[in-house]
N, C-alpha and C positions, 0 to 999 in steps of 0.2 A: 925424545930424540928428534932431531931436525927433519930426518927423512919422513917420520910419521906426520909431523906438522905440515910439511910441504905436500905430501900426498893427499892428506885430508883437505887442505886448502884448495888444491887443484880439482878435487872431485866433490866438494861440498854440495854444489847444486844438484848433481846427480844423486848423491846420497839422500838428499831431501826428497827429490822427485820419486825415487824408488820407494821410499816409505809411503808417500802419498798414494802411489799406485796400490800398495799392499793394503792400505786403509780403505780403499774403494771396494775391496772384496768383503761382502757381509758374512763373515765366518762365525755365525752365531751357533754355538754347539748345543744350546738348550732347545732349539726349535727345529724339528725335523724338516721343515720346508726349506731350510738353508743347507741341507746335507750336501748338495752338489757344490755349493759355494765353499763349504768347509774343505771339501776335497780339492777344489781348485786352488784354495789358499795354500794347502799343503804342497801342491806341486810348485807353486810360486816360490815358497820358502826353499824347497829343494834346489830350484834353479838358481836362486840367489846364493845358496851355499857353494854350489859349484863355481859360479862366477867369482866368488870371493876367494877361492883358492883351495877348497876342500878337494882332496884326492878322490874321494867318493862321497856320494850322498844318495839316500834312498828314502822313499815313502813307505813306511812299514804299516801294513794293515793291522787293525785290532778288531775286537768285537764291536767297537764303536767307531769313533773318528780316528784317523791315522796319526802316527807319530813320525816325524821327520828326523832322520839321523844323518849326520855327516861327520867327517873326520879329516884332520890334517896331521899326519904323523911324520915326524922328521928324524927322531932318534929314540929308540927304546930306553936308552940310558937317562934321558931327560924326563922331568916330571910331566904328568898329563893333567890338564884342566878339563873338566867336564862342564860345559855350559848348558844350563837348562832354561827354558822359557816356554811360552805358549802362544800359539797363533789364533786360538779361538777367543771370542769376545762375548761380552754380556749382551742380552737382548737390548735393543735401543729404546724400548718403551719407557715413558710415554712420549710418543713422537711429537705431540703438539707443543712440548716444552723446549724442543730444540730450536735454536735460532738459525741453524742451517742443517742440511741433510746429514744424518749420522754417518752415512757412507759416501758423502760428498765432501771430502776434507777441504777446509778453507784455512788460510792463515790470516789471523787478525791480531794486531798488536804483538807480533812476534810469537804467537801461540798457534799450535795446530789444533783445530777443533774437529774431532771425529771419534766415533766409537772405536776403542782400541788404541787411540793415540798414545796413551800412557800405559794402559793395562791391556795387553802387554806388548803389542806390536812395536811401538816406538822403542821400548826398552830392550825387547828381544833383538830387534833389528840392529841396535847399537853394536851388539856382539858380532853379528855377521859382518858389519862394516869395519869393526876394529880388527877382525881376522883378516879382512881384505887389506887393510892398511899394512899389517905386519907381513902378510904373505907376498904382496906385490912389491914390497921394498926389501924383501929377502932378510927380514929382521925378526922373524918369528923365533922366540927363545925357547919354546917348549912344544909339546904335543897338545893338540886341541881336539876335543870331541864335542859335538853340538847335538843336543837332543831337544827338539821343539815339539810339544804335544798339542793336541787339539781338543782336549777335554778338561782342562784345568777349571773352567768356569762351571762345570757340572760334576766336579768331585774327583776327577782323574781315576775313575773306577777301573780302567783297563791298564793303568800305568804300572801298578804293582806286579801284575803278571808279566808285563814286558820286561821289567827290571829283573824278575826272577829268572826269566828265560834267556836273558842277554847279559849275564854277569861278566862274562869275559869281554864281550864287545864294549861294555860300559866301564871297564876297569880304569880307574883314574886315581889321582891323589887328593883332589879337592873338587867340590862342586861350586860353581860360580853362578849366582842368580841375580838378575836385575828385574825385580817385580815388586819393589818396595819404594819408600820415599825418603827424602831428606827433610830436615827442618826447614832449610832454605838454601839458596845458592850462596848467601852471605854467611850462613852457619851450617856448613856441610856436616853430615852425620852418617853413621853406619848403624843399621838396625842389628842388635845383638840378640834379639829374641822375637818370637812370634807367638801369638795365641793359637790355641787349637780351635776346633769347630765341631759342633753337633747340630745338624740341620734336620728339623722335624716338620711334618705336615699333619694337621689335625682336621677332622671332619666331625661336626656335630649335627645329628639328625633328629628331627622331631616328628611331625606328622608324615604320612606316606606320600604327600603331594603338597604343592603350594596351596595355601588356603586364602579365602577372602578375609581380609583383615577386619572387616566390619562384622561379618557373620561369626567368625571364630576368635577374633582378637580378644584377649582377656580371659579366654577359657582354655586355650591351648598354649603351651610354652613356645616361645619364639626362639628357634635355634640361634639366630643372630644375637639376640639379647643375652641368651645363656652363654654363648661363646665369649662375648665381651666381658661378662661377669667373671668367667673362669680365667680369662687372660689377665684381667685386672688383679685377680687374687694372687698372681704369681710374683708380685712385689709387695712388700709391706710399706708402712709409712716412712721408712728410712731408705726406700728403694733397694732393699735387701731381698734377694731371691728366696722365695718361701718353700722351695722344693726340699723335703727332708733329705739330708745327706749330701746336698749339692756342694757344700763348702768343706766337707769332711777332709779332703785331701789337699785343700788349698794351702800352700805354704806362704806364710806372711813374710814379706821382705823386711830386712833389718832397717832400723832407723837410719843408719848410714847409707844403705842402698837407696832408700826412699829420698833422702836428702840429695844424693848424687843425681837421681832421676829428675828431680824437680829443679836442678841447677841448669837444665837445658833452657835456652831462650824461649820464652813463651809469654805472650801478652793476652790476658784473658779478655780485656775489652775489645781488642782487635779480633780475637777469635769469635766473640759474639756478634760483632758488627759484620764480619765476613759471612757468617751463617744466617744473619738476619733474625737472631733470637734475642729476647730481652734478658734471659737468664739461662745458665746451664743447668743440667739435671744429672743426677747420678747417685751412686751409693754414698750415704752419709759417712763422713770421716775421711774421705779421700779426695785428692785434687783431681783436676781434669786430666793431667798427664798420667796419674796413677789409674784413673778409671778406664782410660783408653789403652793402657799398656800392661798393667800387672794385675788387674782385677777381672774376674769372669763376669759375663753379662748375659742377659736374655732379652732379645728384641723381636718384635713382630715385623716380618718382612713384607707381608701382604695379608689382606683380610677381605673376604668377599662373601656374598650371599644375597639371595633375593633379587629384586629388580634394580638395575643400575643404569638403565638406558635413559634416553631423553624423555622428559615429561613424567607423568605419574602413573603408577600401577599399584593399586592397594592390595598387596599380598602379604601374607605371613609365610615366609619361605620354609620349605621343607628341610633345607640344609644350609649350613654356614661353614666356611672353611678358613683356615689361616695357615701361613707358613711362618715358622719360628726358628730363629738361629740362636745358638748359645756359643759365645766365645769363651774358650777355656784357657786355663793357665797351667804351668808345669805341675805334674802329678795327677791332674784330672784326666781320666780316660774317657774318650769320646763315646765308646760303647756303653760304659757304665753310666755316664751322664744321660745318654739317650734312654736307657732303661729306667733310670730314676724319673726322668721327665714323663715317660709313657705311663708308668705306674701311678704317679701322682695325678696326672691329668685325668686318667680314668677314674681315680678315686674321688676327685672333687666334682665329678659330673652328677647332677641331680637325676632322680629317677624319671624325670619328664623327657629326657633325651637319651640317645645312645651316642657313644663316642668311638671314633676310629683314629688311631695314631699310627703314622707311618714314619719310620726313620729313613732319611735320605743319606747323603754323604757326610762324612766326618773326617777328622784328622787330629793329630796330637800337637800340643804346644812344644816349642823347642827353644833352647837357649844356646847360642853359639859362643864359644870361648873367645874372649877378647885378648888373650895372651898367646894365641897360637901364631905360628909363622904366617899362616894365610891371612888372618885378620890384620896382622901387622903390615903385611904386604899391601892390603887394601888401604889401610890408613896412610901408608907412605905414598901410595899412588894418588890419593886425594890431596895430601899435603903438596905433592909435586905440581898438580894442575890447578888447585885452588889457592895454594899458598897458606892454608890453614889446617891445623890438626882437626880431624873429624870428631864429633861428639858421639859416644855410644848411646843408642836409644833402644827402647822396646817398642816393637810394632804392634798395633792393635789388630791388624789383619791376620789372615791365616794362609799358609802355603803348606797343605798337608804333605806334599811330596818331600819336604825337608826331613821330616821324621822317617819317612819311608826310605830315603837315600841312606840314612844312617843304619836303619834296621836291616835293609836288604843288601846294600853294597858296602856298608861299613865306612861311609864317607861323611865327613863334616862339610858344612856349607858356609860360604861367605855371601852375605846379602848386600850387594853393591848397587843399591837403587838410586835413581836420579829423578824420580817423580816428586811431586809436592802433594801435601795433604789436601790442598784445594783444587786438585786437578779433576775433580768430579768423576772419578772412576765409579762405574756402576750407575751413574746418574746421567741425565741429559746434559749436553754441552761438555762432554769429556774433552779435556785438552792436554797438551804437552808442549812445553816451551821449546822452541827451536834451539835456544841456547842450551837447554839441558840435554837435548838430543846430541848436539855436537860435543858438549862437554863430556858426555858418557863415552863417545867414540874416542875422544882424546885421552881419557883417563884409563880405560880398560887395558890398553897395551902395557901401561906401566905396571898394572897388577901382574900381568904375565911375566914381565921382566923381573919385578921384585920377588915374586913367589919363586921363580926359577933360581934366583941368586941365593935365596934362603933355604932352598931344598936340601935336606940332609944335614943341615947344621943343628 
Protein backbone atom coordinates (compact mmCIF):
# COMPACT_ATOMS: atom_id res chain seq x y z
CA UNK A 1 0.00 0.00 0.00
CA UNK A 2 1.24 3.44 -0.85
CA UNK A 3 0.63 4.82 2.64
CA UNK A 4 2.99 2.19 4.08
CA UNK A 5 5.69 2.95 1.55
CA UNK A 6 5.41 6.70 2.09
CA UNK A 7 5.56 6.44 5.88
CA UNK A 8 8.56 4.11 5.80
CA UNK A 9 10.34 6.33 3.31
CA UNK A 10 9.75 9.42 5.42
CA UNK A 11 11.02 7.72 8.59
CA UNK A 12 13.69 5.32 7.31
CA UNK A 13 16.61 7.24 8.83
CA UNK A 14 14.95 7.28 12.23
CA UNK A 15 14.10 3.57 11.94
CA UNK A 16 17.76 2.81 11.35
CA UNK A 17 19.09 5.10 14.08
CA UNK A 18 16.70 3.63 16.63
CA UNK A 19 17.96 0.15 15.81
CA UNK A 20 21.56 1.30 16.20
CA UNK A 21 20.72 2.71 19.64
CA UNK A 22 19.20 -0.63 20.64
CA UNK A 23 22.32 -2.47 19.44
CA UNK A 24 24.46 -0.30 21.71
CA UNK A 25 22.88 -1.95 24.77
CA UNK A 26 24.94 -5.07 25.66
CA UNK A 27 21.99 -7.31 26.56
CA UNK A 28 24.00 -10.52 27.02
CA UNK A 29 21.72 -12.93 28.88
CA UNK A 30 24.36 -15.60 29.55
CA UNK A 31 26.64 -13.39 31.64
CA UNK A 32 25.40 -12.05 34.98
CA UNK A 33 27.61 -8.95 34.74
CA UNK A 34 25.25 -7.69 32.00
CA UNK A 35 22.08 -8.13 34.11
CA UNK A 36 21.44 -4.38 34.40
CA UNK A 37 22.00 -3.92 30.67
CA UNK A 38 19.49 -6.67 29.90
CA UNK A 39 16.94 -4.92 32.10
CA UNK A 40 17.75 -1.59 30.42
CA UNK A 41 17.19 -3.15 27.01
CA UNK A 42 13.80 -4.51 28.12
CA UNK A 43 12.73 -1.01 29.12
CA UNK A 44 13.92 0.35 25.76
CA UNK A 45 11.88 -2.27 23.90
CA UNK A 46 8.79 -1.35 25.96
CA UNK A 47 9.28 2.33 25.10
CA UNK A 48 9.55 1.53 21.39
CA UNK A 49 6.37 -0.58 21.54
CA UNK A 50 4.42 2.32 23.00
CA UNK A 51 5.83 4.80 20.49
CA UNK A 52 4.93 2.41 17.68
CA UNK A 53 1.28 2.49 18.67
CA UNK A 54 0.70 -0.24 21.24
CA UNK A 55 -2.20 0.65 23.51
CA UNK A 56 -0.27 -0.87 26.38
CA UNK A 57 3.16 -2.37 26.95
CA UNK A 58 4.75 -3.80 30.06
CA UNK A 59 7.98 -5.34 31.29
CA UNK A 60 7.03 -8.64 32.90
CA UNK A 61 9.42 -10.00 35.55
CA UNK A 62 10.42 -13.67 35.51
CA UNK A 63 12.75 -15.74 37.66
CA UNK A 64 15.41 -14.70 35.15
CA UNK A 65 15.42 -11.87 32.64
CA UNK A 66 12.14 -10.04 31.91
CA UNK A 67 9.71 -10.50 29.05
CA UNK A 68 8.33 -7.45 27.28
CA UNK A 69 4.69 -7.63 26.20
CA UNK A 70 2.64 -5.15 24.21
CA UNK A 71 -0.61 -5.15 22.29
CA UNK A 72 -2.67 -3.18 19.80
CA UNK A 73 -6.22 -4.52 19.77
CA UNK A 74 -8.66 -2.95 17.36
CA UNK A 75 -11.57 -5.41 17.03
CA UNK A 76 -12.20 -8.77 18.79
CA UNK A 77 -13.87 -10.05 15.62
CA UNK A 78 -10.62 -9.72 13.67
CA UNK A 79 -7.77 -12.23 13.82
CA UNK A 80 -4.88 -11.74 16.22
CA UNK A 81 -1.21 -12.16 15.31
CA UNK A 82 1.22 -12.87 18.13
CA UNK A 83 4.71 -11.63 17.26
CA UNK A 84 7.61 -13.28 19.08
CA UNK A 85 11.25 -12.25 19.21
CA UNK A 86 14.10 -11.80 21.67
CA UNK A 87 16.16 -8.82 22.76
CA UNK A 88 18.96 -10.78 24.44
CA UNK A 89 22.14 -11.53 22.52
CA UNK A 90 25.01 -13.98 22.52
CA UNK A 91 28.27 -13.14 24.35
CA UNK A 92 30.58 -11.18 22.03
CA UNK A 93 33.69 -13.33 22.64
CA UNK A 94 36.31 -13.62 21.24
CA UNK A 95 36.61 -9.84 21.24
CA UNK A 96 39.95 -9.76 19.42
CA UNK A 97 38.32 -11.09 16.23
CA UNK A 98 35.88 -8.18 15.89
CA UNK A 99 36.87 -5.49 13.41
CA UNK A 100 34.80 -2.98 15.40
CA UNK A 101 33.28 -2.97 18.87
CA UNK A 102 30.47 -5.55 19.19
CA UNK A 103 28.28 -2.96 20.91
CA UNK A 104 29.48 -0.01 18.85
CA UNK A 105 27.43 -0.58 15.67
CA UNK A 106 28.95 0.58 12.42
CA UNK A 107 27.61 0.49 8.88
CA UNK A 108 30.04 -0.70 6.21
CA UNK A 109 29.13 -1.58 2.63
CA UNK A 110 25.44 -1.37 3.49
CA UNK A 111 25.73 -3.79 6.41
CA UNK A 112 25.21 -3.17 10.12
CA UNK A 113 27.99 -4.76 12.19
CA UNK A 114 27.13 -5.38 15.85
CA UNK A 115 26.22 -8.19 18.20
CA UNK A 116 22.49 -8.78 17.82
CA UNK A 117 22.27 -6.99 14.47
CA UNK A 118 20.60 -10.03 12.90
CA UNK A 119 20.01 -12.29 15.90
CA UNK A 120 17.58 -11.01 16.87
CA UNK A 121 17.39 -7.29 17.54
CA UNK A 122 17.41 -6.29 13.88
CA UNK A 123 14.74 -8.83 12.95
CA UNK A 124 12.66 -8.33 16.08
CA UNK A 125 12.73 -4.55 15.66
CA UNK A 126 11.35 -4.87 12.11
CA UNK A 127 8.05 -5.97 13.63
CA UNK A 128 7.86 -3.02 15.99
CA UNK A 129 8.56 -0.65 13.09
CA UNK A 130 6.08 -2.48 10.83
CA UNK A 131 3.46 -2.10 13.55
CA UNK A 132 4.26 1.60 13.67
CA UNK A 133 3.87 1.87 9.90
CA UNK A 134 0.39 0.34 10.08
CA UNK A 135 -0.75 2.06 13.28
CA UNK A 136 0.37 5.56 12.28
CA UNK A 137 -1.27 5.29 8.85
CA UNK A 138 -4.51 3.93 10.34
CA UNK A 139 -4.24 0.80 8.20
CA UNK A 140 -3.72 -1.93 10.79
CA UNK A 141 -5.93 -4.79 9.48
CA UNK A 142 -5.95 -7.01 12.59
CA UNK A 143 -5.06 -7.26 16.27
CA UNK A 144 -1.38 -7.52 17.14
CA UNK A 145 0.27 -8.82 20.29
CA UNK A 146 4.04 -8.61 20.70
CA UNK A 147 6.09 -10.71 23.11
CA UNK A 148 9.85 -10.10 23.18
CA UNK A 149 11.85 -12.17 25.66
CA UNK A 150 15.29 -11.83 27.21
CA UNK A 151 16.42 -15.43 27.60
CA UNK A 152 16.26 -17.04 24.16
CA UNK A 153 20.04 -17.34 23.95
CA UNK A 154 20.14 -19.25 27.24
CA UNK A 155 17.28 -21.65 26.58
CA UNK A 156 14.10 -19.67 27.44
CA UNK A 157 13.86 -21.51 30.75
CA UNK A 158 11.22 -19.15 32.16
CA UNK A 159 9.14 -18.70 29.04
CA UNK A 160 7.16 -21.92 29.44
CA UNK A 161 5.81 -20.84 32.82
CA UNK A 162 5.00 -17.39 31.41
CA UNK A 163 2.97 -18.98 28.60
CA UNK A 164 1.19 -21.27 31.05
CA UNK A 165 0.27 -18.38 33.34
CA UNK A 166 -0.80 -16.00 30.55
CA UNK A 167 -2.82 -18.13 28.15
CA UNK A 168 -5.65 -15.63 27.93
CA UNK A 169 -3.35 -12.65 27.48
CA UNK A 170 -1.46 -14.46 24.69
CA UNK A 171 -4.54 -15.83 22.96
CA UNK A 172 -4.06 -15.45 19.20
CA UNK A 173 -4.56 -17.14 15.86
CA UNK A 174 -0.98 -17.47 14.64
CA UNK A 175 2.56 -16.80 15.86
CA UNK A 176 4.87 -14.77 13.62
CA UNK A 177 8.65 -14.98 14.14
CA UNK A 178 11.58 -13.40 12.34
CA UNK A 179 14.63 -15.17 13.76
CA UNK A 180 15.61 -17.20 10.72
CA UNK A 181 17.25 -16.67 7.34
CA UNK A 182 16.60 -16.62 3.62
CA UNK A 183 18.66 -18.26 0.90
CA UNK A 184 19.38 -14.77 -0.47
CA UNK A 185 17.58 -11.60 -1.40
CA UNK A 186 17.64 -12.83 -5.01
CA UNK A 187 16.17 -16.19 -3.98
CA UNK A 188 13.77 -15.42 -1.10
CA UNK A 189 12.71 -18.38 1.02
CA UNK A 190 10.63 -19.32 4.05
CA UNK A 191 11.84 -21.88 6.56
CA UNK A 192 9.23 -24.57 7.02
CA UNK A 193 11.05 -26.51 9.71
CA UNK A 194 13.63 -26.19 12.46
CA UNK A 195 15.82 -28.70 14.22
CA UNK A 196 15.57 -29.37 17.94
CA UNK A 197 18.40 -29.06 20.45
CA UNK A 198 19.99 -30.90 23.34
CA UNK A 199 22.82 -28.95 25.01
CA UNK A 200 25.25 -30.74 27.33
CA UNK A 201 28.29 -29.97 29.42
CA UNK A 202 30.84 -32.60 30.41
CA UNK A 203 33.62 -32.55 32.96
CA UNK A 204 36.41 -35.15 33.08
CA UNK A 205 38.46 -35.29 36.28
CA UNK A 206 41.71 -37.15 36.85
CA UNK A 207 44.10 -36.33 39.74
CA UNK A 208 42.97 -34.21 42.67
CA UNK A 209 45.12 -31.26 41.57
CA UNK A 210 47.12 -30.00 38.59
CA UNK A 211 50.36 -31.99 38.37
CA UNK A 212 53.87 -31.30 37.08
CA UNK A 213 53.85 -32.81 33.59
CA UNK A 214 57.47 -33.95 33.92
CA UNK A 215 57.14 -35.62 37.28
CA UNK A 216 53.76 -37.24 36.64
CA UNK A 217 53.33 -37.25 32.84
CA UNK A 218 53.11 -40.76 31.44
CA UNK A 219 52.11 -42.22 34.80
CA UNK A 220 48.76 -40.47 35.42
CA UNK A 221 45.97 -40.12 32.87
CA UNK A 222 45.61 -36.62 31.44
CA UNK A 223 41.92 -35.58 31.58
CA UNK A 224 42.36 -33.33 28.53
CA UNK A 225 43.72 -36.24 26.48
CA UNK A 226 41.00 -38.60 27.71
CA UNK A 227 38.29 -36.03 26.96
CA UNK A 228 39.56 -35.61 23.40
CA UNK A 229 39.58 -39.37 22.90
CA UNK A 230 36.05 -39.70 24.24
CA UNK A 231 34.75 -36.87 22.05
CA UNK A 232 36.50 -38.29 18.97
CA UNK A 233 34.74 -41.62 19.54
CA UNK A 234 31.31 -39.98 19.24
CA UNK A 235 31.60 -40.12 15.43
CA UNK A 236 32.62 -43.10 13.33
CA UNK A 237 34.59 -43.15 10.07
CA UNK A 238 31.45 -42.07 8.16
CA UNK A 239 30.80 -39.18 10.58
CA UNK A 240 27.82 -41.10 11.90
CA UNK A 241 27.03 -40.46 15.59
CA UNK A 242 27.90 -43.56 17.63
CA UNK A 243 25.60 -43.09 20.64
CA UNK A 244 23.42 -46.25 20.82
CA UNK A 245 19.79 -45.45 20.06
CA UNK A 246 20.55 -41.94 18.80
CA UNK A 247 18.95 -42.54 15.38
CA UNK A 248 16.14 -44.86 16.50
CA UNK A 249 13.36 -42.30 16.00
CA UNK A 250 14.86 -40.38 13.08
CA UNK A 251 12.44 -40.45 10.17
CA UNK A 252 14.08 -40.67 6.76
CA UNK A 253 12.77 -38.20 4.20
CA UNK A 254 11.42 -39.62 0.98
CA UNK A 255 13.46 -39.44 -2.20
CA UNK A 256 11.03 -36.86 -3.59
CA UNK A 257 11.34 -34.68 -0.48
CA UNK A 258 15.12 -34.88 -0.62
CA UNK A 259 15.06 -33.95 -4.28
CA UNK A 260 12.86 -30.92 -3.57
CA UNK A 261 15.15 -29.83 -0.73
CA UNK A 262 18.22 -30.03 -2.93
CA UNK A 263 16.51 -28.02 -5.70
CA UNK A 264 17.13 -24.85 -3.69
CA UNK A 265 19.87 -22.63 -5.18
CA UNK A 266 23.20 -23.67 -3.68
CA UNK A 267 26.76 -23.42 -4.96
CA UNK A 268 29.13 -25.68 -3.04
CA UNK A 269 32.28 -23.98 -4.32
CA UNK A 270 31.01 -20.56 -3.23
CA UNK A 271 29.98 -22.05 0.11
CA UNK A 272 33.49 -23.38 0.75
CA UNK A 273 35.12 -20.17 -0.44
CA UNK A 274 32.96 -18.00 1.80
CA UNK A 275 33.83 -20.16 4.82
CA UNK A 276 37.51 -20.45 3.95
CA UNK A 277 37.54 -24.28 3.94
CA UNK A 278 39.01 -26.62 1.34
CA UNK A 279 36.34 -29.26 1.78
CA UNK A 280 33.03 -29.79 3.56
CA UNK A 281 32.50 -32.40 6.25
CA UNK A 282 29.56 -34.41 7.42
CA UNK A 283 27.56 -37.58 7.54
CA UNK A 284 28.30 -39.82 4.57
CA UNK A 285 25.50 -40.20 2.05
CA UNK A 286 23.96 -36.77 2.51
CA UNK A 287 24.38 -33.42 0.77
CA UNK A 288 25.34 -30.23 2.58
CA UNK A 289 21.74 -28.97 2.46
CA UNK A 290 20.55 -32.27 3.95
CA UNK A 291 23.24 -32.29 6.63
CA UNK A 292 22.25 -28.80 7.79
CA UNK A 293 18.49 -29.19 7.49
CA UNK A 294 17.16 -32.72 7.93
CA UNK A 295 19.89 -34.70 9.72
CA UNK A 296 20.78 -34.66 13.42
CA UNK A 297 24.26 -33.57 14.45
CA UNK A 298 26.65 -33.52 17.40
CA UNK A 299 29.13 -30.65 17.73
CA UNK A 300 31.66 -29.47 20.31
CA UNK A 301 30.87 -25.83 21.13
CA UNK A 302 33.77 -25.28 23.48
CA UNK A 303 36.58 -27.25 25.10
CA UNK A 304 39.02 -26.24 27.81
CA UNK A 305 41.38 -27.51 30.47
CA UNK A 306 44.82 -26.89 31.89
CA UNK A 307 46.91 -23.80 31.22
CA UNK A 308 45.82 -21.58 28.31
CA UNK A 309 47.47 -18.30 29.24
CA UNK A 310 50.45 -16.60 27.68
CA UNK A 311 53.75 -18.45 27.63
CA UNK A 312 54.32 -21.96 29.00
CA UNK A 313 53.25 -23.75 32.14
CA UNK A 314 54.00 -27.48 32.15
CA UNK A 315 51.03 -28.97 33.94
CA UNK A 316 48.95 -32.08 33.68
CA UNK A 317 45.48 -30.64 34.36
CA UNK A 318 43.20 -32.00 37.03
CA UNK A 319 40.09 -31.36 34.95
CA UNK A 320 38.99 -30.89 31.35
CA UNK A 321 35.59 -29.69 30.16
CA UNK A 322 33.55 -29.40 27.01
CA UNK A 323 30.18 -28.06 25.93
CA UNK A 324 28.41 -30.14 23.32
CA UNK A 325 25.23 -29.46 21.37
CA UNK A 326 23.13 -31.91 19.41
CA UNK A 327 20.73 -30.67 16.75
CA UNK A 328 17.70 -32.93 16.51
CA UNK A 329 15.11 -33.71 13.85
CA UNK A 330 11.37 -34.46 14.14
CA UNK A 331 10.49 -37.42 16.40
CA UNK A 332 13.71 -37.11 18.41
CA UNK A 333 12.97 -35.98 21.95
CA UNK A 334 15.51 -33.65 23.55
CA UNK A 335 15.15 -35.20 27.01
CA UNK A 336 15.58 -38.74 25.68
CA UNK A 337 18.61 -37.73 23.61
CA UNK A 338 20.18 -35.96 26.59
CA UNK A 339 19.76 -39.12 28.67
CA UNK A 340 21.21 -41.31 25.91
CA UNK A 341 24.20 -39.01 25.62
CA UNK A 342 24.82 -38.92 29.38
CA UNK A 343 24.58 -42.68 29.72
CA UNK A 344 26.90 -43.32 26.79
CA UNK A 345 29.47 -40.72 27.80
CA UNK A 346 29.74 -42.15 31.30
CA UNK A 347 29.99 -45.67 29.88
CA UNK A 348 32.92 -44.90 27.57
CA UNK A 349 34.96 -43.22 30.31
CA UNK A 350 38.02 -45.26 31.36
CA UNK A 351 38.64 -46.06 35.04
CA UNK A 352 41.49 -43.53 35.09
CA UNK A 353 39.03 -40.61 35.26
CA UNK A 354 35.62 -39.69 36.62
CA UNK A 355 32.97 -38.01 34.51
CA UNK A 356 30.22 -35.52 35.27
CA UNK A 357 27.54 -34.81 32.65
CA UNK A 358 25.14 -31.89 32.96
CA UNK A 359 22.16 -31.29 30.67
CA UNK A 360 21.48 -27.62 29.96
CA UNK A 361 18.60 -26.38 27.80
CA UNK A 362 16.88 -28.23 25.00
CA UNK A 363 13.92 -28.07 22.65
CA UNK A 364 12.05 -30.02 20.06
CA UNK A 365 12.21 -29.97 16.27
CA UNK A 366 9.22 -28.59 14.39
CA UNK A 367 7.81 -28.71 10.88
CA UNK A 368 5.36 -25.98 9.90
CA UNK A 369 2.71 -26.73 7.27
CA UNK A 370 3.25 -25.07 3.89
CA UNK A 371 -0.41 -25.41 2.88
CA UNK A 372 -1.86 -23.36 5.74
CA UNK A 373 -3.49 -19.94 5.24
CA UNK A 374 -0.72 -18.38 7.36
CA UNK A 375 2.12 -19.83 5.30
CA UNK A 376 0.32 -18.84 2.09
CA UNK A 377 -0.11 -15.30 3.46
CA UNK A 378 3.64 -15.13 4.15
CA UNK A 379 4.43 -16.45 0.67
CA UNK A 380 2.09 -13.91 -0.91
CA UNK A 381 3.67 -11.10 1.14
CA UNK A 382 7.14 -12.04 -0.12
CA UNK A 383 5.87 -12.34 -3.68
CA UNK A 384 4.41 -8.83 -3.34
CA UNK A 385 7.62 -7.16 -2.15
CA UNK A 386 10.27 -9.34 -3.81
CA UNK A 387 8.42 -10.16 -7.02
CA UNK A 388 9.31 -13.84 -6.59
CA UNK A 389 7.68 -16.88 -5.03
CA UNK A 390 9.58 -17.93 -1.89
CA UNK A 391 11.28 -21.32 -1.75
CA UNK A 392 10.37 -23.51 1.27
CA UNK A 393 13.50 -24.61 3.15
CA UNK A 394 14.45 -26.43 6.36
CA UNK A 395 16.41 -24.43 8.93
CA UNK A 396 19.41 -25.93 10.67
CA UNK A 397 19.00 -23.85 13.81
CA UNK A 398 16.63 -24.22 16.72
CA UNK A 399 13.93 -22.05 18.24
CA UNK A 400 12.63 -24.25 21.08
CA UNK A 401 9.76 -21.86 21.77
CA UNK A 402 8.05 -22.85 18.49
CA UNK A 403 7.19 -26.31 19.82
CA UNK A 404 6.22 -24.75 23.14
CA UNK A 405 3.80 -22.35 21.45
CA UNK A 406 2.01 -25.30 19.89
CA UNK A 407 2.01 -27.40 23.04
CA UNK A 408 0.93 -24.67 25.48
CA UNK A 409 -1.08 -22.23 23.36
CA UNK A 410 -2.16 -24.53 20.51
CA UNK A 411 -0.70 -22.11 17.95
CA UNK A 412 1.16 -22.76 14.73
CA UNK A 413 4.06 -20.54 13.73
CA UNK A 414 5.21 -18.81 10.57
CA UNK A 415 8.98 -18.26 10.28
CA UNK A 416 9.35 -15.08 8.25
CA UNK A 417 13.09 -14.47 8.53
CA UNK A 418 15.17 -11.93 6.62
CA UNK A 419 18.67 -12.86 7.75
CA UNK A 420 21.33 -14.56 5.66
CA UNK A 421 23.35 -17.65 6.54
CA UNK A 422 26.58 -15.64 6.30
CA UNK A 423 25.44 -13.00 8.80
CA UNK A 424 27.87 -14.42 11.39
CA UNK A 425 25.26 -14.88 14.10
CA UNK A 426 26.88 -16.22 17.31
CA UNK A 427 30.27 -15.28 15.77
CA UNK A 428 32.51 -12.21 15.69
CA UNK A 429 31.49 -9.50 13.21
CA UNK A 430 27.80 -10.34 13.22
CA UNK A 431 26.05 -8.30 10.56
CA UNK A 432 22.67 -7.50 9.06
CA UNK A 433 22.12 -5.81 5.73
CA UNK A 434 20.34 -2.46 5.91
CA UNK A 435 18.46 -3.55 2.78
CA UNK A 436 17.16 -6.67 4.57
CA UNK A 437 16.08 -4.60 7.56
CA UNK A 438 14.06 -2.24 5.41
CA UNK A 439 12.73 -5.11 3.28
CA UNK A 440 11.39 -6.81 6.39
CA UNK A 441 9.58 -3.65 7.50
CA UNK A 442 8.11 -3.39 4.00
CA UNK A 443 7.00 -7.04 3.84
CA UNK A 444 5.58 -7.67 7.33
CA UNK A 445 2.48 -5.43 6.92
CA UNK A 446 1.51 -7.43 3.84
CA UNK A 447 1.52 -10.61 5.93
CA UNK A 448 -0.94 -8.98 8.33
CA UNK A 449 -3.10 -7.87 5.40
CA UNK A 450 -3.13 -11.23 3.59
CA UNK A 451 -3.57 -13.30 6.74
CA UNK A 452 -6.54 -11.16 7.76
CA UNK A 453 -8.10 -11.51 4.30
CA UNK A 454 -7.75 -15.30 4.45
CA UNK A 455 -8.98 -15.63 8.00
CA UNK A 456 -11.95 -17.95 8.36
CA UNK A 457 -11.88 -19.08 4.73
